[in-house]
N, C-alpha and C positions, 0 to 999 in steps of 0.2 A: 300677611303682611296686615298689619293696621289700618285704620282709617288714616291716622297721623302719619302713619309712613308713606302712604299712599298720595297721602296731599303735598308731602314733602315733594317726595320723587317725580311726580306729577308735573313737578311747577314749570310754567313756560318760559323761556332764555333770562327774561327782562322783565324790570319793573314799568319800562315803558311799555311793554305788552300788556301786564295787570294794570295799566292806567284805562287802557283802553279797553277793558274788559270790565274797569268798575264805570267807567261812564256808561257804556252800553248798557249794564245791567240797573243801574240807579241814575239816568240823566238829572232826574227834577229833585233827588235827595242833597238836603245841604253839605255842603263839603267843607267850606273854610269859613271864619268870621274873621275880621280885622277893624282892628278903631281907622277912626278917622278924626283925628284932633278937629276940637271946634275954635273955629277965630275966634271966642272971646277967652274967659274962665272956667266957662262950663264944662264939664264933663266930656267925655270922646264919644262918638255915634260909631256905634258898633253897625256894621253892614256884611253879608253873605254872599257865598258865590253857590251854587250849583256845581255839582259834578260837570253837567254839561255847559255851564258859563266859564267854569274852569277850563275845562278843554279848548274852549273856544279862542282864550287866551294862551295857553300852552302848545297849542297847532300852530297860531300865528308867531309865536315867539319862534319854533323851531325851526317853520319854513322862513324867517326872516333871517335866521343864522344860516340856514343851508342858501340865501339867495347872496349872504356874504362871502361866500363860498367856502363856508365850515364841512370838512367831509368827516365820514364815519371814524371814528378812534381821536379826533383831533380835539385837541382842549379849548375848552374855553374856559377862562375861570372866572369867578364869582366873589367879590368881596362888597361882603353887605352885611349889615345886622340881620336879626331876624325878623322877618317882615312876610307878608303874601307873596311878595312879587319873589325873592328869596327862592320858594317854592315853586312856583309858576317857572322861571329862568331854568331851574334845576331841573325838571321835568322837560320843557321845550328842549335844553339841551342832549338830554338824554333821548328823546323822541325823533331827535334830529338826528340819533347815533352817535354822535359825539361823548365826550367825558368831559367831566366838570372839574375843575383844580378848585380847591377851598381858600379863600383867604381870609382870615380873621380882619375884619376893619380896623381894630388896635395894631397891628403890625406895622412898621414903621417904612418907609420908602426902600430902605434897602433890603429890608428882609421881602416886601411887598415883590420889588424887581428881581429878587434870588429865585423865590419862587416861581415869578411869571416866565423869567428865563429858562430856570431847571425844568419845568413844565412841558417849555416852547409852546407856551398858549398862544390861540392865535386871533382870541376875542377875549377883551375883560369886560365885564357888565358890574358896573362898579355900583355905589350907593348914590354919591352924592359929589357936589363937586369936591369934596377934601380926600375921596376917594381916585378922584380920576387925577387931582394935582401929583400923585405920587405918581401914576402912569406918566405924564405930561412930564416930571421933572427928570425918569430915567428913562424916557424913550428910545435914544440914541443907546441901552444897553441892550435893548429890545428889539432886534430886527425879525422874528415871528410875528411879533403884535402888528395886526392890521385895521383895529378898529376897537374903540370903545364905547358901548351903549354903557349911559346914565339912566338908571332908575327917575331920581329927584334931580331935575333939570332945573332948579332953582339957583340962578347966579354963573349957569354954564352955556359956554358960546359952544355952538356947533359948530364942527368940518368935516372936511371929506372925510375924515376917519374918525371922528368924534358925532354921533346920534345918540336922539331919546330912545329909551324903550318903547314909549308910542309909536315912535318914526319905522323902530323895529318892527313893531308888531301892525303896523300899515303896509308895509314891505311884505311882510310874510301874507296878511289876506290878501292883497292882491297879487301874489305869487299861486293864494290855494284857490283863486276863483278860478284860474288856468289850468291849475292840476290838483284837483280836490283828493284824488288818491296818493299825493306824496306822502303826509304822514305815514299813513299806513304803510306802503312799500316802502319805508324807509326802518319802521318799525319793526317789520316781517324781516327784515333783510340782517337784523341785528342778531349775533350767536353769543351764547351763554359767556363766554372766554371772552369776549370784546371789552375792552376797560370802559368802567361807567363814572369812574369819579379816581381822581387823584387828591389824598389829603396828607396835607403836611404835618407830622407829628411837632409838634409846637415842643417838645423835647425837652427834659430836664436838662441836659448835656447838649453841648454842639450844637451843628449847623442841623435845621429838619431837616428828617428823609421823607419821601414823598410817599405813600402806601397808595401801591396800584392793588384797587376793589374792581374785579370786574362786573359787567350786569348779571351773572349768577349770584353772587354775594347778597345782592340788596332780594333777589326773586325767593332766593332762600330765607332770609331775616322775615321777609314779610310771611312767606306761609308757616313759617315756624313760631313767629310771635302769634298769629292767628291759631296754631296748632296750642298752644299753653291755653288758652280758653281764658286767659286774663282781661280782654277787653272785648266787647260785643258793638255792634252795631249801632247798636241804643248811648254809647258811652260820648259824652262830650270830653276832651283832652284840651288843656291849654297848653300852650306850646310858648316857652318865653326861650328855653335853651340855646346857646350859639350853634346855629348849622351847620357852621364853618367845622362844628366838630361833631366826630361822628356819633357820638349820642344823640344828638338832634336829629343828625342825617338819617339815624335807622327808624326813627317815633314816625317818618314821613311814610317811610315804605308799610311800615306796619298800618298804618291808616287807611293807605290806599286800599291793600286786604279786604281789611274788617269794611270798611265804610262807615266809619261813624266820624261824627265833624271834630273838626279842630279849629280853636279858636288861636291866633298867631299874633304875637306881638312881645318883642324882644329886649323893649325897654326894663330893665329890672328895677328901676324906681317907678313904675306904675305897677310893678305886682299887688302891692297891698291894696289899689283902689281896684285893680281888675277884677280881684278875685270873688269880691263880694257879686260883680256885676257879670262874668262868665259862668260861676258857679259851676265850674267842672266837675266832674265825676272821676278822673283820675288826672293826674299830670305827672312828670318825670321832672326833679331836678338834683342838684350836685348836694354834700352834706353841709354845705356853707350857708344854704338858706334856711336847713334846719336849725342849723347854729343860732343867725341871727333870729329866727323868732321865738326859738327857747329863751338867748339872752334878755330878746326884749319883753317878753314877756314876765321872765324874771325881775328883769331891770323896773317893770313898770308897777309890778307888783311890790317891789323895796320902797319905790318914789311914793307908793302910796300908804304908807306906814308902819311900823312895826307888826302891827297886828295882820294886816294883808300880807305881808311878807310871812309871817309865819302860815298864814291859810297854804298860802302859796308852795311852801316848802312841807308844809303837811301834805298837800294835795298832789306834790309830785312824787311822793316815796310812796303815796296809796296807785298811782298811774304805775309805776315799776312792779310794785307787787302784784297786782294787780294782771301786769301784763306778763312777768314771767311764770305766775300761777298759770294762768292760761293757757299759756304758750305749752306749757310743760303736761298740763294736762291732754289737749289736744294732742299732743305727741304722743302719747301714752293709750289716749281712748276715743278720742277722734270728733270729741268736744272740748270746748274753751271754758269747761264748768270751773266757778271759784266757791269756796265756803263761802256759809251764808255772811259772819260778818265781814269778811272783804267787800263782799257783796255790796252791801248796807254803807259802809266808809266810800263803796266808790260810786254810790249814787249820790251821794251825799256833794263828793271832789266835781261829781261832776258838773251836777246845780251852780255849785260855787266858782268853778273854774274852767271845766274841759270843755262845757257847750260854748260857750265865748271863744274858745278857739278853733273848735269846727266853725261855727259863723265866721270869723275871720279868712276860713279858707275857703267859705261860700256856702256851706252850709248842706253838698251834695258829695262831697269828696268820698269815694269808696275805696280809693287806694294813690300813696304814691310810690313812684318809682323812684330809688336812689342808687346814684353809680357816679363812675370818674374819680372817687377816692371813698377810704371808710369811712362810713359814718362811726361815731361813738357807740357803743351798745347803749350806752344810760340815757343818750340823748332819744336813741332809738324806742326803748323801753317807755320812756315820759311818752312820744307819741302815739306810739299802740295803746299805752294804758288810755288815754286821751281820746280814742278814738278815732285819731289819722292812721291808718295802716302804711307805714314805710316797707314797702318791698325791694329790699337789698340785690342789686343787679351787680351784675362783674362781666368785661369785657375789653378789648383794647382797640386803638384804629385798626390795628393787624389781625384782629378775627370781627371786620363792621360792626363792633361796639357791643352787639348783645353773645355772651357766650352762657350766663347762668343767670340764673332770676329767682327770686325764691317764688315755690306756687300757692299763690292766692292765702285762703285761710290756714293753709298749712307752710306760712311763712315762719321762718325763724329769727329773730333779730341777732346780730354780731354773726351769723351766716350771709354768703350774697346765693343762698338755694341752691335749684339743682340746674345742670345741662340744658341748653337749649332741644330739644327733639332733634336727632340728627346731628347733635356736637358730642364730640367724646372726648373723656378727659384722663389723665393720670399722672399720679406724681412719682417724678425719679426721687433718684437714691438720694438725692440734697434737698430735696423737699419743695424742686420747681415744681411749680405749675404747668403741665404740658398739654396743648389742645391739639385737636382734627375732627376737620369738617368741612362741610360746603362755605363757613362763613370767614374762612382763613384768608388773609391775601395770596396775592400772586408773587408779591415779591415787592422790595423797596426798587421805585426806577432809576434805573441806569446804576444799581450799584447792586450787580451778583454777588461780592465779596461780603456786603452786610446780608444780604439775603440769606447765604449758606449759613450766615451765623448763625440764625434763628429758626431757621427751617428746613428741617430734614428731609433728603429725598423720598422717605416713605409717608410725607405730611405732617409728620410729628410737629407744631411750633411752640418755641421754647419764650414761656411769658417773661420770665425774668420776675416772676411772681412767684412768695412761696406760702405755701398752703395746704390744709388738713383736710382730708374727706370724710365724712361719718360713714359709719356701714351704711345707713339707706341713703348715701350720694348728696348730702350737702357740705357744699363746700364751704371752709372759712379760711379768709386771706389773713397772713399773719404778718408780710411785709415785703417791700421789692426787696428781692435780692440782694442788690448792690447798695441798698439802704440798713441792712442789716450793722446795729453796733458793735465790736469786739471790744471789750475795755480792756486796759491793759493787765489787768486780773484774769483774763481769759474769759470773761463770761459775754455772752450776746444778748441785746438788746434789741428789740423793734421799738423805732421809736416813734412810730406810727399810732401805735397802742397807748405808750403814754403821753402822747398828744393829747388822742382820744379824749382820753380819761380826765384830761385839765379841760379840756373843751366843757364835760360836763359835770364839774364844778364849778368851774370860775363863770361869771356869765356876762364878762367884761371883755374876753378874751378874743381876738379876733385871728393872728396866726400865733403860733406856737413851734418852731424849732428846738430839738431837744440834741444835745452834742455831747459825744464819750467815747468816739472812737480812740482807738491806744490811748486813751487818758484812763486816770484811775477813779474817777468818778464822773457822775454827768452833771451837764449844765443845761440851760435854755436859753433862749432870746424869745424874749412874748412882745408882740404888738397887740395893743386894744384898738375894740370897735371903738370908732371916733363918737358915735352916737349915743351910746352907753357909757362910754368914760365921761362923757361932757355932761351927761343928765345927773351921774352919782358926784362931778363936781359941784354942782350948784347946791348940794346938802356939806360939802364936807370944807369948806370955807377957798374953795378956789372956782367962784362963777366967775364968767367973763376971761376968764383965763385960755389962751390959745393950746390946743393940744399935746407941744410939744412940753410946754412949762407944765401942765397936768401932771405927765408922765415924769417928768423928773422929778416934783416934788415929793418928799420922804412920806407924806401920809396915803400915796398912792402906792408907793414900794412897801411900803406896811401893808397896806390893803392886798396886794397879789401878794406877798410873804405868805400871807395867812391862807388863801386857798392852796399856794404850792404847800404847803405843813399839812394843808386838807389831804392832798392829792398822795403824798407821799404817803401818809398812814396807810395806803391800800396796796401798796408797793412792795416790793422785794427789797433787800437794801441795796442791793447791786443797781436797782433801778432808781433809786429816788435823786432830786435835783438837788443837790448841795447848794448851787449859787444859780442866780438869773439877773439879766440883765432886761430892762425892758425900753423900746427901742423906739427914737426920737416919734417917728410917723409909722403908719402901717405899711407894711408892703402892697407891694402892686404890679401890673403888669406892667404900665408903663416902663417902672424900671428893670422890667425884666425877671422880679424877683419871685412872681408866681404864674405861671400858664393861662393859656383865657380860660381852661377850662376850671380854674384856679386849685392846681396843684402846685404844692410847692416846690421852689428848684432848689434843692439844696445847697449846691454848690456854689451859686451867685448869691445867697444869703450870709454862707459861712465865709465868703472871699470879703463881701460888702462888710459885713461885722465884724472880720478878725481882729481888731484892735480890742472890742469888747470880750471875744472869747480867749482871746492871750490872758486878757486883764483878770477873769476868772478863775487862771490857773496859775495864777502869778506865784509864788511862794508854795504850789504843788509840786509834789516828790520830781514828776515829770519837769518840770519847768528851768 
């Protein structure tokens, strides 16, 4: 048995157990950094917690929950954005032997009530008055809910059933004074198959389903991430992803096992400001962030005038060529060498363009992990050539997030890498990816028939994704099984592939949906990035106009049409976009058109904009 197998197979039953081990091993090492907003207009002040300081708060939260009567495996819901207290509360819930139900802060009152009710959550830890108000409004529908604990108590009136996090921690600390072994005993009693987390898939269709993830899933993930060797105790992680999402949550497990520093701040509008302050060595993100950075750099270069834009376009091509050649040579020879001439061009492009991009990311970034949706290979190659190494990974809520990840230096853009140690994969006859291993869920909460649809008795999980495995084990995702388009001419099209290519071509796009199922040609609904298109509008006679007016303008439509033609040049005839419509606003979470993890909800968008789709097919043979 290899060292890796031993490490994974001899894992403790829970991450709560791993947390106790980490605190004992490195009590005085820095664990977390978090921002404290300044009173005036100045920058935020960043503060730190050691593992021992974090543990003091975690154990107090755990004991406080026990004081409120929370029993092992009972659910405690967490409705908050990504912040230090989310992590401390989640660890506190696990150390109490209870299970965390995650709720996105953007979730409306009706859906929040459904999740709290379906999960039978006993306590809700709410971020602020806004999250508390949802529970107050729906309290009559939540007979199981006995208490709400509020993190930021500004404007909150406490009551018998409403207390602040500070009050909960004080109650817990008092209990621990009387019973100092309480937490150690609770954690020691946790079994590996005991429920740790209930995550409701935001789902691209229908009601969310609760995915039951036992303690063993997270313990396995922690050990498997450590076994990849991608992160070390010297790393600084910048964590901004939603912790209610499985991708954010898995990063907290890996950190506990490895013991590196994590800087936590979920405010997306602060990312650009925070990166030079935090100077992370690695961070995880979703493709939309890399698309926004790429589009922002391209738009800035364009705004700088023709010469600057030409330099950027030249540098972008050099980056892509350099990355493709370097990766190909690494695959064949084990060294990422490039011909002398290309190396010299790359050196010049680095001085003019790439070094500034790396500085914007903080200057120390070793690698980024991208997941949750497909990253356009052209954007991936651009960043790779610019020295921002994006390691694509793959997993689902049902597989505890991380099933595949690209292996460090040997990463291959356009693939999601190799399976994590201990995870098995096979491709079904119809191309569907099947997974088996310790990261796979126990099942869907109170939905045995839905569980049986995707989980075979021998443990193989049907992902619903289509993919291909290379001879040496790299996986490429081609599309969601249910999202494949079959035209009326019988040709299959993967819309995500075409959409990704357009995002690499057009610097103004925010979201695009390709349509064409049972039609004789493909069309697209395109939403533009508000900041990028507003900048463009200044130089094109539309300065000061509102977004809806800019996108309705013939000059904007003509500009986007140029990019659509450029896209079509690289596509098969049956994949080409024959018509498109620009949407009057960007797609968003609030309207239910994208999930909180920024995945497109195709049925919702197609229903919302059916009139535009019908308009594009008017007069065609099937109309």
